[in-house]
Every structure is written in structure tokens, then in C-alpha cells.
N, C-alpha and C positions, 0 to 999 in steps of 0.2 A: 530460614528456609536451607535444607540441606538437600541438593540435587546429586551432588556424588556423581557416580556414573551411570545414573538413570538416562540421563541425555542421548549419550552415544547408541543408545538402543533404538531411537526413534528413525524413522524415515517418512522425509517430507517431499512430495513432490508438487512442484511449483510451475505453472505456466500463463501465458504463452508469449509475452512481449521480451524483445531487448532494444533498446534504442543508445544511439550515440548523442549523448547530451552534452550540451555547453551551457556553463552557467554565468549569467554576468550579474555583477552587483552594479545596482542603479541607486544611488543617494535617493533618486526623488523619480517616480515616473511621469510626471507632470514637467518635469525640468529634462527629461529623455525624449519625451515628444514634442515639446517644446522646440529643442536643439534639431532634432530631427526635423521638424518642418521649416525652419529656418537654412538648414543645409541643403535642403531639397529644393528650397525657392531658390537659393544661390545658385544652382546647379550641380547639388550633390558635392561630396567631398568625405572627410575624415571625423569619425567623433572619436576623440581620444579621451583617455584616463578612466576606462570603465574595466575593474578588475574581472578577470576571465580565468574560468579551468574548465578543461574538457575530462567527463568523466564517465564511465560505462553505466548506461542507465537503463531506464524500463522500470515497471513495476516489478514484474516476475523476477529480473534479473537482481533487483537490489533487494530483494527478499528473500530469493535463495543464497544469495551471498552473506547477507546478515543472519540468517540461520547457520550459515556453515560457521561464519566467525563465532555464534554461540557454542558451538562444537556439535551439532545437528546435521546427520547424513542427509543430505539434499539432493535432488535429482531435478535440474532444469531444463523443461523441453520449452525453446523458445524459436520464432521464426529470424531467420535471418540469412545472410551472404557470406561470401569468403571473407570480406572484410571484418564481418561480426565474428565466423570461426576464428580468426586470429585476434580480434579483441578481448576473446572469451577464452583464450588458450591457457591464459594464465589465471585459470579460477582457482576458488578456495580449494584446498586438499580435500574439506569435507564433502565439496560438491560437483558432481559429475555433470555433464553438460551436453544434449542432445539439440543439435541445431537442425531445423526442419527448412529445407531450401525455399526462399522467398527473400523480399525486400525487408530489411531492419527498420526500426522507426528513427526518427532524427527529431530531437528538441531542442530548443533554444530557451531558457528560464531565465528570466529576469526576475530578481529577488532585490525586494524593496522593502518598505514598510508603509502602512496606510491608517491613521489615527492610533498609532502608537504601537499597532500588532503587525508582523513579521508577514510579508505576502510574496507568493512566486505564481508569476504570471509565464505559463507555458505554451510557446508556440510551436507545434507539434505538425509532424508528417507522417502517421501510424503505420505507413506502407504495408505490407501484405498481413500484418497482423489485425487489420480492419476486416478481413473477411476470411478468417481463420475458423473454420467449423471444425477442426480434428481429425477430419477422415484421412489425413497424411499421416496420423498415427499408426506406427505399425502393431503388429502382434503384442510383440516384445514390450512397446509402451504401454499398451493396454493392461498387460501383466504385473508390468512395473508399478501402474496406477494402483491397481488393486491390492497389490501388496503394501501400500504406504499407510502409516500411522495416519499421515494427515494428505488432503489433496487442497491445495490452495490455488484458486483460480483468482486472478486480478486482473485490471484494466479492463473489465466486461464493456465499460462506455464507449472505446473506440473499436468495439470489435461487432460490426453489424451482423454476425453470426454467433454471438457470444451466447445464446441459448441453446443454440444447437451442439456448442462446445461443451459449456457448462452440463447439458444430459449427457452427452458422452461419457466426458470425465468424472462426473459425479453419480452416475447412475447405478442402479442398487444392485448390479452384479457385484460379487465379492465386498461388499460396503460394509458389515458387520464390524463394530469397533471402531471405524475410521471416523477421522473428524473432517468435514467438509467446509470448507472457509471461503467466504467470498469477500473481496473487497472489490467493489465496481470502478471504484476512481471518479474524477470529476465525471459528473453527470449532466453537465451543462451541456445543452443541446442534444441530449438522450432521454429528455423527460417523456417524451412519446411511446418509448420503449419500456419505462418501468413498469406499468402495469402487465405488459406480457412476461416481464421476466418473474413478476409474482407469482402468475398465473401458470406459466410454463416451468419454472424451476423452483419457487420457494414453496408453492402450495402444494408441490408434488411431491414435498418432503426431502429434497435432494441437499438441501442447504441445513448446516446447524450453526455455523455464526456467521452473521455478516457484520462487516468492519465498515465504518464511515468516520469520515471528516465532519466539521461542523458544518460545511457547506453542503456537502451531499445529504445530509440528515436533513438540512431546509429544504431540501429540491425534493427528496422522498417524503416528508410531510406532508408538503404541499400538495403534491401530485395524489397522496391516498388518503388526503383528509382536507378540512378547512384551517389545520392549525398551521400555524406560520412559527417557526423560529426568529425571534428577532436578531437583526445583525449586529446589534450592542448585547447578546444574549448573557447570562448568568448562570450559573448552576441549577437555579431552580427551572430554569427554562429549559435547560438540557434534560433535566431528569424528567419533566414533565412530557417533553417530546418523546425521549427515549422509552417511556412508560407507554405512551399511544402506540408507536411503531412496532414493540415490541406484541400488546395485543392483539393487532393487524395482522402482523406477518406470523405469529406464533413460534420465533426462532429468539436465541439468543442475540442481543444486539450490542456492541461493543464499539463504543464512539471516541474517539482522540480527538482534543482540540488544544491548543495553546495553554489554555488556562485549567484544564484536568481531562481526566478520562471517566467514563462512566460505563458500567455495563449493568445491563437489563436483563434479566434472566425469570424464571417463572418463580423464585424466590424473592424477585424485588430488584432494586434497585441498586447500585457502590459507585461511589464517588470517590475519586481519588486524584489529587491535587498536583498539578506538575511540580517540578523540582526547582526549576532555576528560568533566568532569562535566557533566551536565544539568544547566540551570539556567532553562531556559524549559519550553515547553508541550511535551509528548510527541503530543499528539493532531495526526495528520498528520504525527508524523516518518518513520513507515515509507513514506509516498506519496514522501517527498521522497527517503528511501535508494533507492526503486524507480526513481525518475528519474534518479538518478547511474547506478545498476546499469545501466538501458537503455542509456543513453548511452556507457556504458563497453562492452559488449555492442556497439553499433554502431559504435565507433570500433575494433573489435579490441584493447582494451588486453587485455595479460594479467589473469589472475585477480586478481594482487596487486594491480597498478596500477586494476583497476576497483572492486576493494574499498576499496581507500583512497581513490578518488575518492567513492565513494558513501558512505563513513564522514565525508567531509568535508562533504560535501550535507548529510548528515543533522544533522552535529554544528553547522554556521552556523545552522541552523534552530533548533536547542536551546539555544543558549548565551546566549540572552535571552528575553523574553516578549513580542517583537515581533510575531512569528509571520511576518517578513520572509522570503521566498523567495529563497535564493542566487542571484545571477547566475554565470555561466559565468568572467568577469572575478575574482570575489569567490574562486569555488573554487580556480581555479589560482594564486592570489597566495597562498591558505592554503597550498595544497600545497607552494608554493615557498620558504614560511617555516617549514614544519613537516615536519622529515625523518623 
């Protein structure tokens, strides 16, 4: 794959959330809950020994910064206050930021493992992103969206006005040749809204690519059909479920999981295994994977090349706990040395 200088010509718009994230490493969720109950029963106090780190977060911010690290010119539109403005002031060189006044989100992510698989449980206050319908986007913002090569809308599930926002930013005006990319994020608690999303946004032809993780795939499959993705899923389970969802939704479905990624298109299903074990934080890894997937779409990679590229981006992020975003040079070097 020779991407050369092609990447710098792309413009990607991402919206709408920014979060202040605190990541806490928890050796065992059961042990944490046990210690918490004991401490509360004794009148309260301090639980020590849990490694923690603070990062700028939110699906949109994570995705925009990951794309910028890959040398893509990115525009982030997000809801936030003066504290968010300060936190976002030191944004990547290739990323511009428009903060729309409102309360930002706050998340505490508990990182642990269960049955040998990494898990992150996020406790969130979604702030004013939860009611953002896009009406506060001004004329210049709309023009910028229309001129973008890709518009990526993420964290739909946290936004009760998500369909209105999707209709506004994905709308048909100026859409020719543009990639509309939707990652709804964790759908737990938003199951009742999924069919409305399908009817008002996807069936209206506003989405080109739907990006999901395994649990989001499980929820959508359960809502739209009788098929259930097993909790102990295998490759073939993901292939069958992805194929069914693509046939129902009529759009490209890209699914990323700890064991591999799959893209389901009109040409069929493509599977690519992940590169190695997760040693770092998984919070934000899906956003980094999305960045690689979006760039692969823009570069017209084959499904196999695109998934391999996205898997490499995510692996470079989770291989240690630095939360460092991979650069395009690092990703291409990694791919050359890992056949």
C-alpha cells in the first residue's frame, strides 16, 4: 500500500462530543465492588492502589485526533464549555476545533478483564451532547460539512436528538462523492430508538458506512431480527450476523472486535484477524479503529487492506498504556513488518 501524499488532500468533519475521561485500572471488577461495599459499610474511606490517568475523550474528539495523527485534515465540532476550550487548545496540528457552547461530557472508565477478554465499563454524564440536534451549527459550519470528503457522526446513542442531528449533517445537500460514516457507540439503553434510526436515517439513504463493535452488533441484530450473536462468539457467528444486518440495512457494515474485524458489503464479507494481545487501555481503541477504517475508505483500499490498516491503527494504540495515537508512518512501518 502506497498512500503517498494522497492523505493530506482529504477533509473529514467529526461531531459532536467531547468528554473529560478518567481511566481507572481495576484488576477485578468483583473485587472492586466487594471492597466498595466493605468500605461503605464501615462508614466510607479511601480505596487505594488503583492506577488512574486523565485524558481528553469523547468519541468525536478521539476520532478527530486519531485522524489528525494519521495526517488527515480534520474538523471537530463538539459541545463544551470554557474548560473544554482550554483542554482542546492544544489540539493536533491537522485538526481544527469548533466548540459549541454547552456542558461537556464526563466519563470514568473502569478497565478490567472478564473471562480472559478486556472490558471497559464507563460511567458517564453526557452533558449537553445528550440534546444536541445541530441547530446551533451556523452557516459556515454547514458549508464546511458540505465540503468535507467524509462526515463522521459518532455517539448517536448518547444523544436523544441524534436522528435530527444525523439528518442535518448527513442531508442530501452537497453530498455528492462524500462518505457518511456513523458509529452509534454503546446502544445499551437506546434499543427502543434503533428502529427509528433505521427508518429516519438509514432507510433515507443518508448513511454509507455503519461501524459497530461486537456488543453493538449484538444489540442491533436482536432488535432487527431473531438472530442473537452469542456472548462467546466465533468468527463464523460474526460473519453470519454481519451478512444478515447488511442485507436488512442495505449499507456497508464494518465491525471491529478483540478477535478480528469484518466488513460486509454487496460483494460479500471480508474478515481480518487482529494483530496481538491488548496490553494497554481499550478506552478509545474503537475510535482509533474508526480513524483507520475511514481513511481506508477514502483511499479506496480493498476491504482486506482497509481492515488490516484499521486493525494496525488500533493495535498500535492498545499495545501499551501510553494512549499515544499512531502516526501514518508508524502504521505503514508496522504493516510492512507484519505480514
